C-alpha positions in Angstrom: 0.0 0.1 0.1 1.2 3.3 -0.9 1.8 5.4 2.4 1.9 8.7 0.5 -2.1 8.6 -0.2 -2.8 7.8 3.5 -4.1 10.6 5.6 -1.9 11.4 8.5 -3.5 11.7 12.0 -2.5 15.4 11.9 -4.4 16.0 8.9 -7.4 13.9 10.0 -8.0 16.1 13.1 -7.1 19.5 11.6 -9.8 22.1 12.6 -12.0 23.1 9.7 -13.5 26.4 8.9 -16.8 25.3 10.0 -15.5 24.0 13.3 -13.6 27.2 14.0 -16.9 29.2 13.1 -18.9 27.0 15.5 -16.2 27.4 18.3 -16.3 31.1 17.9 -20.1 31.3 18.2 -19.9 29.0 21.3 -17.5 31.4 22.9 -19.5 34.4 22.0 -22.7 32.8 23.6 -20.7 31.9 26.6 -19.5 35.4 27.0 -23.2 36.7 26.3 -24.9 34.5 28.9 -22.1 35.4 31.4 -23.0 39.0 31.0 -26.6 38.5 31.3 -26.1 36.5 34.5 -23.8 39.2 35.9 -26.5 41.8 35.1 -28.9 39.9 37.4 -26.3 39.2 40.2 -24.5 42.6 40.3 -27.5 44.8 41.2 -28.3 42.4 44.0 -24.9 42.5 45.5 -24.9 46.4 45.1 -28.3 46.6 47.0 -27.1 44.3 49.8 -23.9 46.1 50.1 -25.6 49.5 50.2 -28.0 48.3 52.8 -25.3 46.7 54.9 -23.0 50.0 54.7 -26.0 52.0 56.0 -27.1 49.5 58.6 -23.5 49.0 60.0 -23.7 51.4 62.8 -26.7 49.6 64.4 -26.0 46.0 63.6 -25.4 44.0 66.7 -26.9 41.3 68.8 -28.5 43.9 71.0 -30.2 45.2 68.0 -31.7 42.0 67.3 -32.8 40.9 70.7 -34.2 44.2 72.1 -37.6 45.6 71.6 -38.3 48.9 69.8 -38.0 52.0 72.2 -38.8 55.7 72.1 -41.9 55.2 70.0 -40.0 52.9 67.6 -37.2 55.8 67.0 -34.6 53.5 68.6 -34.1 50.1 70.1 -34.1 46.8 68.4 -36.1 44.3 66.4 -37.1 41.4 68.8 -40.8 41.8 68.6 -41.1 42.2 64.9 -38.5 39.5 64.3 -40.2 37.1 66.5 -43.6 37.9 64.9 -42.1 37.2 61.5 -41.0 33.8 62.6 -44.3 32.9 63.9 -46.0 34.0 60.7 -43.8 32.0 58.4 -43.7 28.8 60.6 -47.5 28.6 61.1 -48.2 29.4 57.4 -45.7 26.8 56.5 -47.3 24.3 58.7 -50.6 24.7 56.9 -49.5 25.3 53.3 -46.8 22.6 53.1 -49.0 19.6 53.8 -52.1 20.9 51.9 -50.0 21.8 48.8 -48.1 18.6 48.7 -51.0 16.3 49.1 -53.0 18.3 46.5 -50.0 17.9 44.1 -49.9 14.2 44.7 -53.5 13.8 44.1 -53.3 15.8 40.9 -50.3 13.8 39.5 -50.9 10.5 40.9 -54.6 9.9 41.3 -56.6 12.5 39.4 -57.9 11.6 35.8 -57.5 14.0 33.0 -61.0 15.2 33.1 -62.9 18.7 33.5 -62.5 18.6 37.3 -58.8 18.2 37.0 -58.4 20.8 34.3 -60.5 23.4 36.2 -58.4 22.5 39.4 -55.3 23.3 37.4 -56.7 26.4 36.1 -57.6 27.5 39.6 -54.0 27.0 40.9 -52.7 29.0 38.0 -55.1 31.8 38.6 -54.5 31.8 42.5 -50.8 32.3 41.6 -51.7 35.6 39.7 -53.9 37.2 42.4 -52.4 40.2 43.9 -51.4 40.2 47.5 -53.7 42.8 48.5 -56.7 40.7 47.1 -55.6 37.9 49.4 -55.5 40.4 52.3 -59.1 41.2 51.6 -60.1 37.6 51.4 -58.3 36.9 54.5 -60.2 39.5 56.3 -63.5 38.2 55.1 -62.9 34.5 55.4 -60.7 34.2 58.5 -61.1 37.4 60.4 -64.9 38.0 60.1 -66.5 34.6 58.9 -64.2 32.1 60.8 -64.3 34.5 63.9 -60.6 34.3 64.3 -60.1 38.0 64.7 -57.1 39.9 63.8 -54.4 37.3 64.9 -51.4 35.6 64.0 -53.6 32.4 63.0 -55.6 34.6 60.5 -52.6 36.2 59.0 -50.7 32.9 58.7 -53.7 31.3 57.0 -54.0 34.2 54.6 -50.3 33.7 53.8 -50.8 30.0 53.5 -53.5 30.5 50.7 -51.4 33.0 48.9 -48.3 30.6 48.7 -50.1 27.4 48.0 -49.8 27.6 44.1 -46.0 27.7 44.5 -46.0 24.6 46.4 -48.3 22.6 44.2 -46.8 23.6 41.1 -43.1 22.7 42.3 -44.3 19.5 43.9 -46.1 18.5 40.8 -43.1 19.1 38.7 -41.0 17.3 41.2 -43.3 14.2 41.1 -43.4 14.2 37.3 -39.5 13.9 37.4 -39.6 10.5 39.0 -39.5 8.0 36.3 -42.6 6.0 35.5 -40.6 2.8 35.6 -40.1 3.2 39.3 -43.9 3.0 39.7 -44.3 0.1 37.5 -41.7 -1.8 39.2 -43.5 -1.4 42.5 -46.9 -2.2 41.1 -45.5 -5.4 39.4 -44.3 -6.3 43.0 -47.8 -6.0 44.4 -47.4 -2.7 46.1 -50.5 -0.3 46.2 -50.5 3.0 44.7 -50.2 4.7 48.1 -47.3 2.4 49.1 -45.5 3.4 45.9 -46.0 7.0 46.5 -45.0 6.9 50.3 -41.9 4.7 49.7 -40.7 5.5 46.3 -42.2 8.7 44.6 -42.0 11.1 47.5 -38.4 10.3 48.8 -37.2 10.6 45.2 -38.9 14.0 44.6 -38.3 15.6 48.2 -35.5 17.8 46.7 -37.8 19.3 44.2 -40.6 19.8 46.9 -38.2 21.8 49.0 -37.9 24.3 46.2 -41.5 25.3 46.7 -41.0 25.4 50.4 -38.0 27.8 49.9 -40.0 30.1 47.8 -43.0 29.9 50.2 -40.7 31.1 53.1 -39.2 33.9 51.0 -42.6 35.3 50.0 -44.3 34.8 53.4 -41.5 36.6 55.3 -41.6 39.5 52.9 -45.3 40.3 52.5 -46.9 43.4 54.0 -50.4 43.7 52.6 -51.7 40.2 53.5 -50.8 40.5 57.2 -51.6 44.3 57.6 -55.3 43.8 57.7 -55.3 40.2 59.4 -53.0 40.0 62.2 -50.0 42.5 62.1 -50.0 45.4 64.5 -48.2 48.8 64.4 -46.6 48.2 67.9 -46.8 45.5 70.6 -44.7 45.1 73.6 -43.4 41.6 74.5 -40.9 40.0 76.8 -37.4 40.2 75.3 -35.8 36.9 74.7 -39.1 34.9 75.3 -39.4 32.6 72.3 -43.2 32.0 73.2 -44.0 35.6 73.9 -46.8 35.6 71.3 -50.2 33.7 71.3 -51.3 32.6 67.8 -54.9 34.1 68.5 -53.3 37.4 69.2 -51.8 40.2 67.0 -48.0 40.5 66.4 -45.4 42.7 65.0 -43.7 41.8 61.7 -40.4 43.0 60.1 -41.9 43.9 56.9 -44.7 46.1 58.3 -42.3 47.5 60.8 -39.9 48.5 58.1 -42.8 50.2 56.3 -43.9 51.9 59.5 -40.6 53.4 60.6 -39.6 54.4 57.0 -42.8 56.3 56.3 -44.9 56.9 59.4 -42.5 57.5 62.3 -40.4 60.9 62.2 -36.9 61.2 63.6 -36.0 57.6 63.5 -32.3 56.8 63.9 -30.8 56.6 60.5 -29.5 53.2 60.7 -32.6 51.4 62.0 -34.6 51.2 58.6 -31.5 49.8 57.0 -30.7 47.4 59.7 -34.4 46.3 59.8 -34.1 45.5 56.0 -30.7 43.7 56.3 -32.2 41.5 59.2 -35.4 40.6 57.1 -33.0 40.0 54.0 -30.6 37.9 56.1 -33.4 35.8 57.7 -34.7 34.9 54.3 -31.3 34.0 53.0 -30.4 32.2 56.0 -33.4 29.9 55.8 -33.0 29.6 52.0 -29.5 28.5 52.4 -30.4 25.8 55.0 -33.0 24.4 52.7 -30.7 24.5 49.7 -27.9 22.7 51.6 -30.5 20.1 52.6 -31.8 19.8 49.1 -28.4 19.2 47.7 -27.7 16.5 50.5 -30.9 14.8 49.4 -30.0 15.0 45.7 -26.6 13.4 46.3 -28.4 10.3 47.8 -30.4 9.7 44.6 -29.3 6.5 42.8 -30.7 7.7 39.3 
């Protein structure tokens, strides 16, 4: 065989003009997407940095664990901070089970009929309802009709109704991500539908379910309108350091409403207090989200598929 006619390895793998063009386009798109991502991240970092710089003179443990003083012109954030924790936890205890079980029914049990389609449409529409409308619904349904009055329970139920669509949607997508072959294998072994859901489907979708819970916590902690008319109060004195200072059938202070109040309604407030309140609110949300993300990543690493 004539070796002169054979193609050398160097010639075989020489980059062609088309390959160079594709690589160039790939590099351009990589830079473009990096710039777009930076345009989202940089403003967030600038906002948090500005708030932290302004809040630095007042940030301390005393600021977090003391009550507002001098008609909220000084002092700390213990009462509104604890009230926010109460509102988020109680709303989560209500919305998470209802949202997860509703998603399980819609994805695992419900047939594709008019009732299922109406239910899915209702979930989508509920997600688009403005928060002030949820507030008016909470006043009518929980404060007046149910007789709960303006209380932590009424405000938490309002927040739970508002955040249900996110939990239902994220849980449904997480359940759909579990391969159907897992279910079929269990059914072939004689397991019932509920046994399959409880032992196979839910454990393998828990990381996706946590995504909806993370979003619920973030939204519930930052909302003002739904709690303003249903359970939050302008000022309420509680015992400092007491984790059980509030009763769920009473009103409470909240960080979001407190921030609005001291920024717009209270004159001569110490300059750093509104910024410190904002930092505590954002930091609380970030801390809860970070813990949930770490748990979600840990659960994903345990998947076998």
